[in-house]
N, C-alpha and C positions, 0 to 999 in steps of 0.2 A: 504494500500500500504506500503510495506516494504522499507523505505528509507535508503540510504546509510548514513554513518556517516558524510560525507562532505555535503550531502544534508540537513541533520538535523541541522548541524552547521550553514549552510547558512540561513535556516529558522529562527533559534534562533537569529542570528545576525541581520536579518531584523526586527524581532519583538522588539529586544532591541533598535535599532536605531529609530524605529517608535515611541516607547513609550517615549524615551528620547527627541525626537524632540518636542513632545507635551509639555513636562515639560520645555524645554528650551524656547519655545515660550512664556511661562508665565513670564519669567524673564524680569523685567523692569529696573533693576539696578544692578551694580556690587555687591552690598551688598547681593543680593539674590543668587549669583552664588554658594557659598559653600553649602548652603542648598539644592539647586537643584542638585548639584553634589552628595550629600549623597543619594538623591532619585534615581538617576541614578545607583549608586553603588548597591542599594537595588534591583533594577530591574535586574541588571546583575546577582546578586546572585540567583534570582528566576529562571532565564533561564539557567544559566551555572553552578551554584553551586559556593561556596566560592572560589574554586581554578580552576574554569573552567572545572569541571569534568563531569557535566551532559551529554554532548554529548559523552564523553568517555564511559559512562555506556552502550552504545549500541554496542560497539565494540565486535565482536565475542561472542555475547550472554551475555555481561555485566560482572558483578563481578564473579570471580572464588572463590571456597572455599579454605581457607588455609588448609595445610596438615602437618602432623608431619613427618619429615625426620628421626629424631633420638629420641629415648626415653631411656635415660641412668639413672643411679642411682640418679644423682644430677642435670641433665640438660635435657632440651628438645631443639631440633633444629626444628624450625617451618619455613615452606616456606610461605612467605608473598606475595600473588599476588598483582598486581597493583590495585589501587582504594580502598585500605585498609589503614586507618589512624593509626598513633601511637601517640595519644595525649590524652588530658584531664588529669584526675587524678583518683586514685583508688576509691575514694568515688563515683564519677560519674559512673565509670565502674560497681561497685557493684550494684548501684541503677538500672542501665539499665539491668544488668543480671537478677536480681530478678524480675524486671518488665516483662521481656521477658518470664521468667519461669512461671509467674503467668498468662500470656496470652495464653500459649500453653500447650499441653498435653503430649509432648514427645520432646526428644532432637532433633530428626530429623525434627520435625515441627518447632522448634525454630531456628535451623540452616537455614532451608529453608526460614523462614521469614526474616532473616538477609540478605540472598542472594538476595531476591526479593525486598529489599528496594531500592528505586530509589535515593540513595545517597551513599556516601562513608561511610562505616561502620568502627568501631574501632576493630583492631585485638585483643587487650587485652580483649575485651568483648567476642569475639569468643572463646578465650583461656579459660577464666573463665567459660563460658557456657559449654565448651566441657569437661574439666577435673574437674570442680567443684572448690569450694573456700576453703574447709576445710583444705587443705594442706598448705595454706598461713600462718596460725598461728599454729605452732606445739603444740601438747598437751602432749609432753613427760615428762614435768616437769624438763628437763635439763636446767639450767640457761644459758648455753653456746649455746643452740639450739635456736637461735634468729629467729624471723620471717623475711622473705624476704621483701624487699622494692619494691614498684611499681610492685607487682606481679611477681617479679623475672626478669623483662626485663632489659637488660643492654645496649642495643643499639637501634637505630632508623633507619628506612628507610623512604624516602620521599613517599608521597602519590602515585605518578605514578611509583615508583620503585618497582620491585619485587626482591626477593632473600631470602636467609636464615637469620633468626634472632635467637640468642641464648637466652634462658630463663632458669634461674636458679630455681631449686627446693628448695635449701637450702641457708641460709644466707652465709655460708662459700663459696659455689660455686659462689654466686653472687659477694662477695667481691673479690675473686681471679680473676674473669673475669674482674671486673672493674679495678683492678690494672694492669692486663695484657694489657687491652685496652689503659689505660693511658700511660703506658710505651712502647707502640707500640711493644709488644712481638708478637702479631698477628696483621695482617693488613687486610684491605678490598680492593677489586678491583671491578671496575664497567665496564660493557660491554654495549655499546650503539648500538642498532640496528637501522639502517637508511633505508629509502626507496629511491631507485633510485641510480644513479651513483655519487660517490663523487670523484672528480679529486684529484690526488696526488700533490697538490700545496697549498700554503698559500692563504686563502680567508678571506675576511672581509665583514660582513653584517652590513650595516649602516642604522639604523632606529632611529626615535625619539619616545619616549613614554611619556605619560602624565598620571596623577593620577585622579581617580574618588574616591570621599569620602575623608573626611578630617581627620579621625582618624586612628590610627595604626590598629585597629581591623576591620575596614570596607574598607580600601583603596584598590583599584583595579588599576592595571596598564594596559592601553590600548594603542595601536599603535596610534600615533598622526598624523592622516590623516582624510580626510573627510569620509572615509568608516567605520572607527572604533571608532572615537572620537566624541561624540555628541557635544562637546564644541570646536571643531576645528575652526569653523567659528568665534565664539566669541573671541578665543585666537588670531586669525590672525587679527581681526579687532581692537585689543587693549583693549577689554573689561576686560580681565582677565590678568592684567599686571604681577602678581606674580606667575603665574602658569608655 
């Protein structure tokens, strides 16, 4: 049965709360709450993904392939679809690209494998896979012809955001773009698409949120109510005073 995205999200939410309810039942003292919260954050990650993207992967066929909008002498302009990350570091990108190449027999197969992954992929790895890596370190012998940093990327877009990103082919172009961006010589604009009718008036949405997980790398924010927060009852009863 082909479920809609809201149905899949509802099922994932119930699974998350059911698993966390069993974990919370085992808590006998306040000193166990933080460890239990870490376990709940891990369960959230399994169901939703680190940024809550797993249900989004089912929207309109899941991830879309990045594409090249412009290919100039010293820059590319790449369209980044939603659900593509811009993170990690060149060492990890290179390792993943070579691993993907070793596991597939063609570029088309490697790209298809990235698109079929049930997680958010990294666009730098798609770029390195598509155009290769030899251009990153020039072999001209010119001491002024320096290699680009971070594979030429000079800007970032959030995971859920789609739009154009500029990637430099040369150190000179990358440096000029970085200076222009810093000095606001060119700027970015965002367009938000919403569903439904938005009235032309000031509105305020008031909600309370609480954290799951105790460290910066694992912390998840959930709506602080009985439907979304597995520790809502403990907090209301005074068990978790500092939350």
